[in-house]
C-alpha positions in Angstrom: -30.1 -9.1 35.3 -27.6 -7.3 33.1 -28.4 -3.9 34.7 -27.4 -5.3 38.0 -23.7 -5.5 36.9 -22.4 -2.0 37.1 -19.3 0.2 36.9 -18.1 2.1 39.9 -19.5 5.5 38.9 -23.0 4.0 38.4 -22.7 2.0 41.6 -21.9 5.1 43.7 -24.7 7.0 42.1 -27.2 4.3 42.8 -26.0 3.9 46.4 -26.3 7.7 47.0 -29.9 7.6 45.8 -30.7 4.7 48.0 -29.2 6.5 51.0 -31.3 9.6 50.4 -34.3 7.3 50.5 -33.2 6.1 54.0 -32.1 2.6 52.9 -29.1 0.9 54.6 -26.3 -0.5 52.5 -24.8 -4.0 53.1 -21.5 -4.8 51.3 -19.9 -8.2 50.6 -16.6 -8.7 48.8 -14.7 -11.8 47.7 -13.6 -14.0 44.8 -16.9 -16.0 44.4 -15.1 -18.3 41.9 -17.8 -21.0 42.0 -21.1 -19.9 43.7 -21.9 -22.7 46.2 -24.4 -23.1 49.1 -22.0 -21.4 51.4 -22.1 -18.3 49.2 -25.9 -18.4 49.0 -26.3 -18.4 52.8 -23.7 -15.7 53.1 -25.6 -13.4 50.7 -29.0 -14.2 52.3 -27.5 -13.2 55.6 -26.3 -10.0 54.1 -29.8 -9.3 52.8 -31.1 -9.5 56.4 -28.5 -6.9 57.5 -29.5 -4.2 55.1 -32.0 -2.9 52.5 -29.5 -3.0 49.6 -26.9 -5.7 49.0 -23.8 -4.7 47.0 -21.4 -7.4 46.0 -17.9 -6.6 44.8 -15.8 -9.4 43.3 -12.0 -9.4 42.9 -10.9 -9.0 39.2 -9.2 -11.9 37.5 -5.8 -10.2 37.5 -5.7 -9.7 41.2 -6.6 -13.3 42.4 -3.7 -15.2 43.9 -5.2 -18.6 44.7 -3.2 -20.7 42.3 -1.8 -20.8 38.8 -5.2 -21.5 37.1 -7.4 -19.4 39.3 -9.9 -18.0 39.0 -11.6 -21.0 37.5 -14.5 -18.9 36.3 -13.7 -15.6 34.5 -14.8 -12.3 36.2 -17.6 -11.6 33.6 -19.3 -15.0 34.3 -18.8 -14.6 38.1 -20.5 -11.2 38.1 -23.3 -12.6 35.9 -23.9 -15.6 38.3 -24.1 -13.3 41.3 -26.4 -10.8 39.5 -28.8 -13.7 38.9 -29.4 -14.1 42.6 -32.4 -12.4 44.2 -30.5 -11.5 47.3 -28.1 -9.4 45.3 -28.9 -5.9 44.1 -25.8 -4.7 42.4 -22.4 -6.4 41.4 -19.2 -4.6 40.7 -15.8 -6.0 39.6 -13.1 -4.5 41.7 -9.7 -4.2 39.9 -7.8 -4.1 43.2 -6.6 -7.0 45.4 -8.7 -5.8 48.3 -11.9 -3.8 48.8 -10.1 -0.9 50.6 -10.4 1.7 47.9 -14.1 0.8 47.3 -14.9 0.9 51.0 -13.5 4.5 51.3 -15.9 5.6 48.5 -18.9 3.4 49.1 -18.9 3.6 52.9 -21.4 0.8 53.5 -23.4 0.7 56.7 -22.5 -3.0 57.1 -19.5 -4.8 55.8 -20.1 -8.6 55.9 -17.4 -11.2 55.9 -17.5 -15.0 56.4 -17.3 -16.6 59.8 -13.7 -17.8 59.0 -12.5 -14.1 59.2 -13.7 -13.5 62.7 -10.4 -14.6 64.3 -8.3 -14.1 61.2 -4.9 -12.3 61.1 -5.1 -11.7 57.4 -3.5 -8.2 56.9 -5.8 -7.5 53.9 -8.9 -8.0 56.0 -7.4 -6.0 58.8 -6.9 -3.1 56.5 -10.5 -3.3 55.3 -11.8 -3.6 58.9 -9.8 -0.5 59.9 -11.4 1.6 57.1 -15.0 0.5 58.1 -14.3 1.2 61.8 -12.8 4.6 60.9 -16.0 6.0 59.3 -18.3 4.4 61.9 -19.6 1.4 59.9 -20.1 -2.1 61.2 -18.2 -5.3 60.3 -20.5 -8.4 60.7 -19.5 -12.0 60.3 -22.0 -14.4 58.7 -22.9 -17.7 60.3 -20.3 -20.4 60.2 -22.6 -23.5 60.6 -21.5 -25.0 57.3 -18.3 -24.0 55.6 -17.8 -24.5 51.9 -14.9 -23.6 49.7 -14.7 -22.8 46.0 -11.1 -24.0 46.0 -12.2 -27.4 47.4 -14.9 -27.7 44.8 -12.5 -26.9 42.0 -9.9 -29.4 43.2 -12.5 -32.1 43.2 -13.9 -31.4 39.7 -12.6 -32.7 36.4 -11.6 -30.1 33.9 -14.7 -28.6 32.3 -13.5 -28.1 28.7 -16.6 -26.1 27.8 -15.7 -23.6 30.5 -12.1 -23.5 29.3 -13.4 -22.6 25.9 -15.5 -19.8 27.4 -12.5 -18.6 29.3 -10.5 -18.4 26.1 -13.3 -16.5 24.4 -13.5 -14.0 27.2 -9.7 -13.6 27.3 -9.6 -12.8 23.6 -12.6 -10.3 24.0 -11.0 -8.6 27.0 -7.7 -7.9 25.3 -9.0 -7.2 21.8 -7.6 -10.3 20.3 -9.6 -10.7 17.0 -9.0 -12.1 13.6 -8.3 -8.6 12.3 -5.8 -7.7 15.0 -4.0 -11.1 14.6 -3.8 -10.7 10.8 -2.4 -7.2 11.2 0.3 -8.5 13.6 1.2 -11.4 11.5 1.6 -9.2 8.4 4.0 -7.0 10.4 6.4 -9.9 11.0 7.8 -9.5 7.4 9.0 -6.0 8.4 11.0 -7.2 11.5 14.6 -8.0 12.0 15.5 -10.2 14.9 18.8 -11.5 16.3 19.0 -14.8 18.1 22.0 -15.4 20.4 22.7 -18.8 22.0 23.8 -22.3 21.7 23.0 -24.4 18.6 22.2 -28.0 19.7 22.0 -31.2 17.6 18.7 -33.1 18.3 19.1 -36.7 17.1 16.1 -39.1 17.0 16.8 -42.8 16.7 13.5 -44.5 15.8 13.3 -48.1 16.9 11.1 -51.2 17.0 10.7 -52.9 20.4 11.3 -56.6 19.5 11.7 -58.4 22.8 13.3 -58.5 26.2 17.1 -58.9 26.1 18.4 -62.3 27.2 21.3 -61.1 29.2 19.4 -58.7 31.5 15.8 -57.6 32.3 15.8 -54.8 29.7 14.0 -54.1 26.5 15.6 -55.0 23.2 15.3 -52.5 20.4 15.9 -52.8 16.7 17.1 -49.6 15.0 14.9 -48.5 12.1 15.8 -44.9 11.2 17.7 -41.9 12.4 16.6 -38.3 12.1 18.7 -35.2 12.9 17.2 -31.8 13.7 18.7 -28.3 14.3 17.9 -27.5 18.0 18.7 -24.9 20.6 19.1 -21.4 19.3 19.1 -22.8 15.8 15.4 -23.9 15.9 14.4 -20.5 17.4 16.1 -18.8 14.5 14.3 -21.2 12.0 10.9 -20.4 13.7 11.5 -16.7 13.4 12.6 -17.0 9.7 9.6 -19.2 9.0 7.3 -16.6 10.4 8.7 -14.1 8.0 11.2 -12.0 9.9 14.7 -11.3 8.6 16.7 -13.4 11.0 20.3 -13.2 12.3 22.0 -15.9 14.5 25.1 -15.7 16.6 26.3 -19.0 18.0 29.4 -21.2 18.3 30.2 -24.2 16.2 32.8 -26.8 15.4 34.9 -27.7 12.3 33.1 -30.9 11.3 30.5 -32.3 8.9 27.6 -31.9 11.4 28.4 -28.2 11.8 28.6 -27.8 8.0 25.2 -29.5 7.6 23.7 -27.2 10.2 25.1 -24.1 8.6 23.8 -25.2 5.2 20.3 -25.8 6.7 20.3 -22.3 8.2 21.5 -20.7 5.0 18.8 -22.5 3.1 16.3 -20.7 5.4 18.0 -17.4 4.5 19.2 -16.9 8.1 22.3 -14.6 8.4 24.7 -16.5 10.6 27.8 -15.6 12.7 29.0 -19.1 13.8 32.3 -18.9 15.7 34.2 -22.2 15.3 35.6 -22.5 18.8 34.2 -26.0 19.8 35.5 -29.5 19.4 32.0 -30.6 18.6 28.4 -29.4 18.9 26.3 -30.2 21.9 24.2 -33.3 21.0 21.1 -34.9 22.5 20.1 -38.3 21.3 16.6 -39.7 22.0 15.5 -43.3 21.4 11.9 -43.8 20.4 9.4 -46.6 19.7 6.6 -45.2 17.6 6.4 -41.7 19.1 7.2 -42.7 22.7 10.6 -41.6 24.0 12.4 -44.3 26.0 15.8 -42.7 26.7 17.8 -39.5 26.2 21.6 -39.5 26.0 23.3 -36.1 26.2 26.8 -35.6 24.8 27.6 -32.0 25.5 30.2 -29.8 27.3 30.3 -26.2 28.1 32.8 -24.3 26.0 32.7 -20.6 27.0 33.7 -17.9 24.6 37.3 -16.6 25.2 38.1 -12.9 25.1 39.0 -12.9 21.4 35.7 -14.7 20.4 33.7 -12.6 22.7 35.1 -9.4 21.1 34.4 -10.8 17.6 30.8 -11.6 18.7 30.2 -8.1 20.2 31.6 -6.3 17.1 29.4 -8.3 14.8 26.3 -7.6 16.8 27.2 -3.9 17.1 27.5 -3.7 13.3 23.8 -4.8 12.9 22.3 -3.4 16.1 20.8 -0.3 14.5 18.7 -2.4 12.1 17.3 -4.7 14.7 13.8 -4.8 16.2 14.3 -7.6 18.7 16.9 -9.8 20.3 16.3 -13.3 21.7 18.8 -14.9 24.1 18.6 -18.7 24.3 20.9 -19.9 27.1 21.3 -23.7 27.1 24.4 -23.5 29.2 27.0 -24.6 26.7 29.1 -21.4 26.7 27.9 -19.2 23.9 26.3 -16.8 26.3 28.7 -15.6 29.0 28.5 -13.0 31.7 31.1 -10.9 29.9 29.2 -11.0 26.6 25.9 -10.0 28.2 27.6 -7.1 30.1 29.1 -5.7 26.9 25.9 -6.2 24.9 23.7 -4.6 27.6 25.2 -1.2 27.0 24.7 -1.6 23.2 21.1 -2.8 23.4 20.0 -0.4 26.1 20.7 2.5 23.8 18.1 1.2 21.4 14.4 0.6 21.8 14.5 -3.2 21.2 12.4 -6.0 22.5 14.8 -8.2 24.4 13.5 -11.7 25.2 15.3 -14.5 27.0 14.8 -18.2 27.9 17.0 -20.8 29.4 17.3 -24.6 29.5 17.2 -25.8 33.1 19.4 -26.8 34.8 22.2 -25.4 32.6 21.0 -21.8 31.9 21.0 -18.9 34.2 17.8 -17.0 34.0 18.7 -14.2 36.5 21.5 -12.9 34.4 19.2 -11.4 31.8 18.7 -8.0 33.4 16.4 -5.4 31.9 14.8 -7.9 29.5 11.5 -7.1 28.0 10.2 -10.6 28.3 11.3 -13.8 30.1 9.8 -17.1 28.9 10.9 -19.8 31.3 9.0 -23.0 32.4 7.7 -23.0 35.9 10.5 -25.5 36.8 13.2 -23.2 35.3 12.1 -20.1 37.2 11.7 -22.0 40.5 15.2 -23.6 40.0 16.7 -20.1 39.3 15.4 -18.9 42.6 15.7 -22.2 44.5 12.1 -21.7 45.5 9.9 -24.8 45.2 7.4 -23.9 47.9 6.0 -20.4 47.3 3.1 -19.7 45.0 4.1 -19.1 41.3 3.0 -15.4 41.5 5.5 -14.8 44.3 8.2 -16.6 42.4 7.5 -14.6 39.3 7.6 -11.3 41.3 11.0 -12.2 42.8 12.4 -13.1 39.4 11.2 -9.9 37.8 12.4 -7.9 40.8 15.9 -9.4 40.6 16.3 -9.0 36.8 14.3 -5.8 36.5 12.6 -7.4 33.5 9.2 -6.1 32.4 7.1 -9.2 31.6 7.1 -12.9 32.1 5.3 -15.8 30.4 5.7 -18.9 32.6 4.7 -22.2 30.9 3.1 -24.9 32.9 3.5 -27.9 30.6 0.1 -29.5 29.7 -1.8 -27.0 31.9 -0.9 -24.0 29.6 0.8 -20.8 30.8 0.5 -17.8 33.1 1.3 -14.3 31.9 2.7 -11.9 34.5 2.7 -8.1 33.9 3.7 -5.2 36.1 1.1 -2.6 37.1 3.3 0.1 35.6 6.1 0.0 33.0 7.7 3.0 34.5 10.6 1.9 36.7 10.3 5.2 38.7 6.7 4.5 39.6 5.7 3.0 43.0 3.6 0.4 41.0 6.8 -0.9 39.3 7.4 -3.1 42.3 3.7 -3.6 43.1 1.7 -6.8 42.9 1.9 -8.4 39.5 -1.2 -8.7 37.2 -1.6 -12.3 36.0 -3.6 -14.1 33.3 -3.9 -17.8 32.9 -4.1 -19.1 29.3 -5.1 -22.7 28.8 -3.2 -24.9 26.3 -4.7 -25.0 22.8 -3.1 -28.4 22.0 -5.4 -31.2 21.1 -3.0 -33.7 19.6 0.2 -34.3 21.7 3.0 -36.1 19.8 6.3 -34.5 20.9 6.8 -31.6 23.4 10.3 -31.0 22.1 10.6 -27.4 20.9 7.2 -26.1 22.0 8.8 -23.5 24.3 11.1 -22.4 21.4 8.1 -21.9 19.1 6.3 -19.9 21.8 9.4 -17.8 22.5 10.0 -16.9 18.8 6.3 -16.1 18.1 5.7 -14.2 21.3 8.8 -12.0 20.8 7.9 -11.2 17.2 4.4 -10.3 18.3 5.7 -7.9 20.9 8.2 -6.4 18.4 5.2 -5.9 16.0 3.4 -4.0 18.9 0.9 -6.7 19.3 0.9 -6.5 23.1 1.7 -8.9 25.8 -1.6 -10.8 25.9 -1.7 -11.3 22.1 1.9 -12.5 22.3 0.9 -15.1 24.8 -2.0 -16.2 22.7 -0.1 -16.5 19.5 2.8 -18.2 21.3 0.3 -20.7 22.7 -1.0 -21.4 19.2 2.5 -21.9 17.8 3.3 -24.3 20.6 0.1 -26.3 19.9 1.2 -26.7 16.3 4.7 -27.7 17.2 3.6 -30.3 19.8 1.6 -32.2 17.1 4.7 -33.1 15.1 7.6 -35.4 15.8 10.9 -33.6 16.1 12.1 -30.0 15.9 10.4 -28.8 12.8 10.0 -25.0 12.3 6.6 -23.5 12.0 5.7 -21.0 9.3 3.3 -18.2 8.8 0.8 -20.1 6.5 0.4 -22.9 9.0 -0.1 -20.6 11.9 -2.6 -18.5 9.9 -4.7 -21.5 8.9 -4.6 -22.9 12.4 -6.0 -19.7 13.8 -8.6 -19.3 11.1 -10.8 -22.0 12.7 -10.2 -21.3 16.4 -13.6 -21.2 18.2 -12.6 -18.4 20.6 -12.1 -16.1 17.5 -15.2 -17.3 15.7 -17.6 -14.6 17.0 -15.2 -11.8 16.0 -14.5 -13.4 12.7 -18.1 -14.4 11.8 -18.8 -11.4 9.7 -15.6 -11.6 7.7 -14.6 -13.4 4.6 -11.6 -15.4 5.8 -10.3 -15.7 2.3 -10.2 -12.0 2.0 -8.2 -11.7 5.2 -5.6 -14.3 4.3 -2.0 -13.0 4.6 -0.2 -12.3 1.4 3.5 -13.2 1.3 6.2 -11.6 -0.7 7.9 -13.6 -3.4 11.3 -12.4 -2.1 11.0 -14.3 1.2 13.4 -17.0 2.1 12.6 -20.7 1.1 11.4 -21.6 4.6 10.0 -18.2 5.3 7.9 -18.4 2.1 4.5 -19.9 2.7 3.9 -23.2 0.9 1.3 -23.2 -1.7 -2.1 -23.3 0.1 -4.3 -26.2 -1.1 -7.8 -25.3 -2.2 -9.9 -24.7 1.0 -12.1 -27.6 2.0 -15.1 -27.7 4.3 -13.0 -29.0 7.1 -10.3 -26.5 8.1 -8.6 -29.3 10.1 -8.0 -31.2 6.8 -6.5 -28.0 5.4 -4.1 -27.7 8.3 -3.2 -31.3 7.9 -2.3 -30.8 4.3 -0.2 -27.7 5.1 1.7 -29.6 7.9 2.3 -32.6 5.6 3.5 -30.3 2.7 5.7 -28.3 5.1 7.2 -31.4 6.8 8.2 -32.9 3.5 10.5 -30.0 2.8 14.1 -29.9 4.0 13.3 -29.5 7.6 15.7 -32.2 8.6 18.6 -34.0 7.1 18.9 -37.7 7.3 22.3 -39.2 7.7 23.4 -41.9 5.2 22.9 -44.9 7.5 24.5 -48.3 6.8 22.2 -50.9 5.4 22.3 -52.7 8.7 20.6 -49.8 10.3 17.7 -50.0 7.8 16.4 -53.5 8.4 13.9 -54.8 5.9 10.6 -56.1 7.2 10.4 -53.8 10.2 7.2 -51.9 10.9 7.3 -48.4 9.5 7.0 -45.5 11.8 3.2 -44.8 12.0 2.0 -41.4 10.7 1.0 -38.8 13.1 -2.7 -38.8 13.4 -4.4 -35.5 14.0 -7.7 -35.8 15.7 -10.3 -33.4 14.1 -12.3 -31.3 16.5 -15.8 -32.4 17.5 -18.6 -31.3 15.3 -20.5 -29.9 18.3 -17.9 -28.2 20.2 -14.1 -27.6 20.5 -13.5 -29.6 23.7 -10.1 -30.8 24.7 -10.5 -34.1 26.6 -6.9 -33.9 27.8 -5.6 -30.3 27.5 -2.0 -30.4 26.9 0.5 -27.6 26.9 3.5 -25.9 25.7 6.9 -25.6 27.2 9.5 -28.2 27.7 7.7 -30.7 29.9 10.5 -33.2 30.1 13.5 -30.7 30.4 13.7 -30.8 26.6 15.7 -28.3 24.5 
């Protein structure tokens, strides 16, 4: 069966030999996502039209049938077709149509489904014109029963074992191995990154639901505890510092106790800050929770744009450190730190240097399309659709329009609990005709197994993906590591920064990397940290390795969370009522002993318009 799946050179050689022997060539082309009875009849019909049946399938990157398509990776689709007796050879076509292959293969008969007989599809019209030009025949198979892979997929529950296989093939296809990941993570300590954007105060009020209020049909809550976290651009900076990079932060602040607390927290993490005190108060978002369920969010924030003096001060500071930087991350939450004038002045500074420039926004306040010439855009699907006011087109079309308007190079669009889609140009040369060609895309499922709080998942992904690209890890590895960082973040309550040790140990037991890592001593490949790192950037002491890596990760998370990742205000005694139920600990479900299935795959990104 394996010798039936061939590359193009081998395919053309075999077809030439068959032709010399007087055999006719029948050719079928399509996605063949899930092989169903309609496909079987189609291929058996093709067998009756020729002596040799060649099937070409559209490669994963060229399929545009939805965010999570193809459902089955190209390697498995080719293997399934090769197992059929009616098929002689299978080839994975890297193009969106079979036009190029038809010009070289020149089959005697080109077979399409009955539904194409009266179709106005321009792709099929181009294929038909090529076949007619060299004197071949286009034949339509019987249409007595019509099946659809799309219909089957929409009616199926998520097959988590297939998701795991897809992740394994994704890692194999792009060379994502334990060695390559460790090499990238070690490089983070050499990087210098600047974060520009609004610092936000994320306040959590933990409550106990006691009863219904007597004066109205509403729930009555008893306040138990309050937790305050650094959010917005501040948490992105903390993620970057925790991952080992030397981090700079430009933002705006106020002259009050809250701003002082935030500056002290950032300085504890060894983050170099330029906080311009031009606000009356910091933007603040207060969430009320019972256990880990959020009931209400109250936003107290106003936009305070930089004036000309503050803007000049910001530009001068960035220019003074620009030559030392490897990456810049813009976090636009719409509260005024990032202005059009600031971006215009920074563009000329940054474009002179080979920096990775990444950007994200917080819908509906941020303006995604203002980040021209960015290396990477990391919006949620909602944010990119809102930026273009397009809620009807397919995500691939929306992504293409966003990249075309911004002239950005890459995009990672998060889909909430579904995962993310990576979009890449066919050429990174703006002068090439492929620069504005059809985008390559890859779907990456979420790695999250335990969903506690989606706040900050997109920020963890943004920081990790940007550092990966600055370390020359590549776009696909950036997406994978960003997904892993988001999965760690979503398992914790509040905006708590990740660090390198936690990420490393999370990845050590990932099943999609197990095959590549099976011959390695994981202890020998553990990352070594320098003693000169900042407190939060320094990895916590790793407990002795146990037989269950999930327990090890739990110990690391607990150890990390007990550090100064948040400050707790001194609440009046009335706010700490005795006898109330304590907030339950976050329970982390260990993986199954037989597989790594995810009963309810959850995802990264701000699924509830979080910061």
